[in-house]
N, C-alpha and C positions, 0 to 999 in steps of 0.2 A: 787759688791754685787751679791750673788747668792741666788735664792729662789728655794727650793726643796719641792716637794709635792708628798708624797707617796700614793699609792692606792693598792688595791688588797688583803688586809688582810681579815680575817674572821675566821669562825669556821669550822673545818674539822675533820673527824675521822682519827685515826691512820692509816697509809698506804696511805692516800690520798695525793693530790697535791694542791698547790697554786702557782700562779705567782704574785709576787709583781712588781709594776712599780714605778719609781721615775722620774717625769718630772722636768727638770731644766730650769731656765730662769735667765737672768740678765747678763751673760757674755758668752764668747765662751766656749761652752760645751766641745768641742774637746780638750781644754787645761787642762781639769780637770781629776784628778784621783778620781774615785768614789768608795765608799765602802758601804756595808751593815753591820750594827751592830744590836745587839739585847740585850735587857735587861729584865730579868725575875725578879719578885718581890724578893727583898732581895739580889739580886746578882749584881755583877759588869757588866757594859756594855761591851760586848765582840764583837770582830770583827768576822764576819761570812765569808765575801768574799770581795775581792776588784778587781778592773780592771783598767788597766792603760789607758792613754788618747786614744790610738789607738785600744784598745781591744786585743792587742797581748800578754799581760801578766796578768795572774790572780793569785789570792791567795785564798785558802780556809782553814778554820779552820778544824782541824782533825775530829771534831765531825760531820761535814757536807760533807766531801769529798765523792764523788760518789753518793750523793743524791741531792745536790744543784748545780745550774749552774748560774753564773753571766754573763750577756752580756750587750752590749750597742748598741744603734743606734744613731750615731752622727747626722744623718740627722733629727732625731725626738727629739733630746735633751733628750733622755730617757735612763735610765739604768733599767735592769730587774734582778729579782732573781727568777729563777724557782726552786721550792722546791718540791721534790718528796719523796716518802716513809717517810712521816712525822711521827714524834714520839711525844708522850706527852711532852718529855723534850725539844722539839722545841718551846713550848709555851712561848711567850714573846712579848714585843713591839719591832717591827723592825723599825730601823731608816736608812734612806739614808743619806750619808754624802759625802762631797767633799772638795778637796783642789787643789791648783795648782799642776799639776803633778810634783813630784820631779825628775822624769826621771830615776834616777840611783838606786833607791831602792823602796821597796814596803812598804808604810806606813800602819801599822796595829794597832797603838795605837789611842784610841779615841781622845786624846789631840793633835794629829797631824792634825786633820781635823778641818777646819775653819767653814764650812757651814753644817747645819743640817736641816733635815725635821722635821715635827711634830710627826712622828711615826705612825705606823699602827699596830693594835693588831692582832696577830696570836694565835689562841687557837686550840690545838690538843687534842681531847678526845680519851680515850682508849676504 
């Protein structure tokens, strides 16, 4: 079992920055593929970014490329999402998710992820 706890959400003006953190516990963090997802009201949950077990392979949704950066610190059992140049359309509940790293491909579908955090609200005002 894996427990995930997100932090770092909040209210920010357009153009601002936030850094989300997700602390994991319960099993070997370095064996996990980690993802950040978001869900806005009335919309499907979408994959924002993922990072493989070692941090050497990342994925970004087109909508956040060049603005968001995912990273992990396996010594601290934590994954981060640095969000820069935030836009009102980035407003959503952001979720951290995890699964045992599949090694040979990058999982981006929500139903592939077994473990989920409780979510943290990010609100970007114009």
